[in-house]
Short mmCIF file of the C-alpha atoms (twelve columns), coordinates in Angstrom:
data_MODEL
# 
_entry.id   MODEL 
# 
loop_
_atom_site.group_PDB 
_atom_site.id 
_atom_site.type_symbol 
_atom_site.label_atom_id 
_atom_site.label_alt_id 
_atom_site.label_comp_id 
_atom_site.label_asym_id 
_atom_site.label_seq_id 
_atom_site.Cartn_x 
_atom_site.Cartn_y 
_atom_site.Cartn_z 
_atom_site.pdbx_PDB_model_num 
ATOM 1   C CA . UNK A 1   -184.252 48.975 61.383 1 
ATOM 2   C CA . UNK A 2   -184.586 52.689 62.053 1 
ATOM 3   C CA . UNK A 3   -187.466 52.043 64.472 1 
ATOM 4   C CA . UNK A 4   -185.139 49.942 66.656 1 
ATOM 5   C CA . UNK A 5   -182.451 52.632 66.877 1 
ATOM 6   C CA . UNK A 6   -181.882 54.763 69.949 1 
ATOM 7   C CA . UNK A 7   -183.116 58.364 69.544 1 
ATOM 8   C CA . UNK A 8   -179.566 59.726 69.131 1 
ATOM 9   C CA . UNK A 9   -178.861 57.242 66.356 1 
ATOM 10  C CA . UNK A 10  -182.147 58.045 64.592 1 
ATOM 11  C CA . UNK A 11  -181.204 61.708 64.719 1 
ATOM 12  C CA . UNK A 12  -177.780 60.945 63.169 1 
ATOM 13  C CA . UNK A 13  -179.419 58.880 60.418 1 
ATOM 14  C CA . UNK A 14  -181.759 61.778 59.621 1 
ATOM 15  C CA . UNK A 15  -178.806 64.179 59.571 1 
ATOM 16  C CA . UNK A 16  -176.966 61.824 57.205 1 
ATOM 17  C CA . UNK A 17  -179.967 61.663 54.885 1 
ATOM 18  C CA . UNK A 18  -180.360 65.449 54.903 1 
ATOM 19  C CA . UNK A 19  -176.655 65.927 54.274 1 
ATOM 20  C CA . UNK A 20  -176.729 63.436 51.418 1 
ATOM 21  C CA . UNK A 21  -179.615 65.335 49.785 1 
ATOM 22  C CA . UNK A 22  -177.755 68.635 50.137 1 
ATOM 23  C CA . UNK A 23  -174.578 67.079 48.721 1 
ATOM 24  C CA . UNK A 24  -176.500 65.790 45.701 1 
ATOM 25  C CA . UNK A 25  -177.967 69.260 45.111 1 
ATOM 26  C CA . UNK A 26  -174.514 70.833 45.290 1 
ATOM 27  C CA . UNK A 27  -173.150 68.209 42.886 1 
ATOM 28  C CA . UNK A 28  -175.934 68.993 40.400 1 
ATOM 29  C CA . UNK A 29  -175.299 72.734 40.731 1 
ATOM 30  C CA . UNK A 30  -171.592 72.154 40.154 1 
ATOM 31  C CA . UNK A 31  -172.279 70.109 37.020 1 
ATOM 32  C CA . UNK A 32  -174.517 72.894 35.672 1 
ATOM 33  C CA . UNK A 33  -171.901 75.551 36.465 1 
ATOM 34  C CA . UNK A 34  -169.181 73.456 34.805 1 
ATOM 35  C CA . UNK A 35  -171.325 73.083 31.680 1 
ATOM 36  C CA . UNK A 36  -171.971 76.837 31.586 1 
ATOM 37  C CA . UNK A 37  -168.260 77.477 32.096 1 
ATOM 38  C CA . UNK A 38  -167.371 75.178 29.198 1 
ATOM 39  C CA . UNK A 39  -169.880 76.984 26.975 1 
ATOM 40  C CA . UNK A 40  -168.535 80.412 27.941 1 
ATOM 41  C CA . UNK A 41  -164.930 79.302 27.378 1 
ATOM 42  C CA . UNK A 42  -165.867 77.862 23.974 1 
ATOM 43  C CA . UNK A 43  -167.607 81.121 23.028 1 
ATOM 44  C CA . UNK A 44  -164.570 83.124 24.141 1 
ATOM 45  C CA . UNK A 45  -162.313 80.882 22.067 1 
ATOM 46  C CA . UNK A 46  -164.611 81.202 19.043 1 
ATOM 47  C CA . UNK A 47  -164.544 84.972 19.460 1 
ATOM 48  C CA . UNK A 48  -160.814 84.947 18.687 1 
ATOM 49  C CA . UNK A 49  -161.640 84.091 15.055 1 
ATOM 50  C CA . UNK A 50  -164.156 86.939 14.687 1 
ATOM 51  C CA . UNK A 51  -163.108 90.111 12.864 1 
ATOM 52  C CA . UNK A 52  -162.938 93.257 14.988 1 
ATOM 53  C CA . UNK A 53  -165.518 95.034 12.823 1 
ATOM 54  C CA . UNK A 54  -167.956 92.102 12.570 1 
ATOM 55  C CA . UNK A 55  -171.560 92.777 13.503 1 
ATOM 56  C CA . UNK A 56  -172.323 90.882 16.690 1 
ATOM 57  C CA . UNK A 57  -175.351 90.370 18.871 1 
ATOM 58  C CA . UNK A 58  -175.797 89.362 22.470 1 
ATOM 59  C CA . UNK A 59  -178.845 87.856 24.032 1 
ATOM 60  C CA . UNK A 60  -180.767 90.021 26.479 1 
ATOM 61  C CA . UNK A 61  -183.741 88.020 27.684 1 
ATOM 62  C CA . UNK A 62  -185.823 87.317 24.585 1 
ATOM 63  C CA . UNK A 63  -184.015 89.898 22.448 1 
ATOM 64  C CA . UNK A 64  -180.792 90.021 20.467 1 
ATOM 65  C CA . UNK A 65  -179.044 93.352 20.894 1 
ATOM 66  C CA . UNK A 66  -176.202 94.555 18.673 1 
ATOM 67  C CA . UNK A 67  -172.838 94.807 20.404 1 
ATOM 68  C CA . UNK A 68  -169.203 95.245 19.481 1 
ATOM 69  C CA . UNK A 69  -166.468 92.626 19.737 1 
ATOM 70  C CA . UNK A 70  -164.702 94.284 22.677 1 
ATOM 71  C CA . UNK A 71  -167.893 94.402 24.753 1 
ATOM 72  C CA . UNK A 72  -168.724 90.814 23.878 1 
ATOM 73  C CA . UNK A 73  -165.242 89.698 24.857 1 
ATOM 74  C CA . UNK A 74  -165.332 91.622 28.149 1 
ATOM 75  C CA . UNK A 75  -168.763 90.161 28.988 1 
ATOM 76  C CA . UNK A 76  -167.571 86.626 28.240 1 
ATOM 77  C CA . UNK A 77  -164.388 87.066 30.270 1 
ATOM 78  C CA . UNK A 78  -166.449 88.308 33.229 1 
ATOM 79  C CA . UNK A 79  -168.793 85.339 32.857 1 
ATOM 80  C CA . UNK A 80  -165.875 82.872 32.750 1 
ATOM 81  C CA . UNK A 81  -164.350 84.467 35.861 1 
ATOM 82  C CA . UNK A 82  -167.594 84.346 37.828 1 
ATOM 83  C CA . UNK A 83  -168.317 80.745 36.765 1 
ATOM 84  C CA . UNK A 84  -164.813 79.637 37.751 1 
ATOM 85  C CA . UNK A 85  -165.395 81.121 41.206 1 
ATOM 86  C CA . UNK A 86  -168.795 79.424 41.408 1 
ATOM 87  C CA . UNK A 87  -167.326 76.022 40.511 1 
ATOM 88  C CA . UNK A 88  -164.539 76.452 43.090 1 
ATOM 89  C CA . UNK A 89  -167.077 77.430 45.754 1 
ATOM 90  C CA . UNK A 90  -169.236 74.409 44.977 1 
ATOM 91  C CA . UNK A 91  -166.189 72.121 45.092 1 
ATOM 92  C CA . UNK A 92  -165.365 73.471 48.559 1 
ATOM 93  C CA . UNK A 93  -168.964 72.855 49.647 1 
ATOM 94  C CA . UNK A 94  -168.723 69.293 48.359 1 
ATOM 95  C CA . UNK A 95  -165.578 68.765 50.408 1 
ATOM 96  C CA . UNK A 96  -167.212 70.143 53.548 1 
ATOM 97  C CA . UNK A 97  -170.268 67.938 53.021 1 
ATOM 98  C CA . UNK A 98  -168.035 64.903 52.540 1 
ATOM 99  C CA . UNK A 99  -166.153 65.661 55.776 1 
ATOM 100 C CA . UNK A 100 -169.412 66.194 57.677 1 
ATOM 101 C CA . UNK A 101 -170.842 62.995 56.224 1 
ATOM 102 C CA . UNK A 102 -167.812 60.957 57.279 1 
ATOM 103 C CA . UNK A 103 -167.875 62.489 60.763 1 
ATOM 104 C CA . UNK A 104 -171.588 61.783 61.198 1 
ATOM 105 C CA . UNK A 105 -171.113 58.264 59.911 1 
ATOM 106 C CA . UNK A 106 -168.365 57.655 62.478 1 
ATOM 107 C CA . UNK A 107 -170.578 59.092 65.251 1 
ATOM 108 C CA . UNK A 108 -173.433 56.842 64.197 1 
ATOM 109 C CA . UNK A 109 -171.131 53.821 64.065 1 
ATOM 110 C CA . UNK A 110 -170.026 54.539 67.656 1 
ATOM 111 C CA . UNK A 111 -173.635 54.984 68.796 1 
ATOM 112 C CA . UNK A 112 -174.660 51.705 67.196 1 
ATOM 113 C CA . UNK A 113 -171.732 49.811 68.671 1 
ATOM 114 C CA . UNK A 114 -172.453 51.345 72.073 1 
ATOM 115 C CA . UNK A 115 -176.074 50.233 71.777 1 
ATOM 116 C CA . UNK A 116 -174.978 46.738 70.767 1 
ATOM 117 C CA . UNK A 117 -176.553 47.047 67.312 1 
ATOM 118 C CA . UNK A 118 -173.353 46.478 65.319 1 
ATOM 119 C CA . UNK A 119 -172.168 48.483 62.349 1 
ATOM 120 C CA . UNK A 120 -173.751 50.287 59.463 1 
ATOM 121 C CA . UNK A 121 -173.890 47.255 57.173 1 
ATOM 122 C CA . UNK A 122 -177.514 47.852 56.192 1 
ATOM 123 C CA . UNK A 123 -177.642 51.522 57.087 1 
ATOM 124 C CA . UNK A 124 -177.398 54.612 54.929 1 
ATOM 125 C CA . UNK A 125 -174.832 54.495 52.164 1 
ATOM 126 C CA . UNK A 126 -172.217 57.168 51.593 1 
ATOM 127 C CA . UNK A 127 -173.101 59.545 48.761 1 
ATOM 128 C CA . UNK A 128 -172.002 58.157 45.442 1 
ATOM 129 C CA . UNK A 129 -170.531 59.979 42.499 1 
ATOM 130 C CA . UNK A 130 -168.685 63.251 42.918 1 
ATOM 131 C CA . UNK A 131 -169.753 63.636 46.564 1 
ATOM 132 C CA . UNK A 132 -168.872 60.124 47.693 1 
ATOM 133 C CA . UNK A 133 -165.563 58.679 48.753 1 
ATOM 134 C CA . UNK A 134 -162.902 59.244 46.149 1 
ATOM 135 C CA . UNK A 135 -164.999 61.931 44.434 1 
ATOM 136 C CA . UNK A 136 -163.582 65.175 43.161 1 
# 
């Protein structure tokens, strides 16, 4: 069907496809950041049960380096803070992509109706999952 579309409509379809790909990439990045955040929060919680004078190690590349509890806790708190910001940023990006997607879809619908080609019944689908309608 794309070969029968007016040039403006083809351009909108391509924009929709590009936007959908970007939205999927952002959703994957958000899932990874959320998993890392959960791990860091779990480590911080586990650290509460560790004695103040316990020997601890942190991973630096391929090495384990001795550290103290206070440093480990500060590092984990910083990591949690930065991951929370990352997740929030990615959620905002998802929202912007969703708004852009809906706007482009409406534009394409108008172009198709104006060209007498009907609606988007067989056209590109809205992103599914966390980036689609009703997503987080």
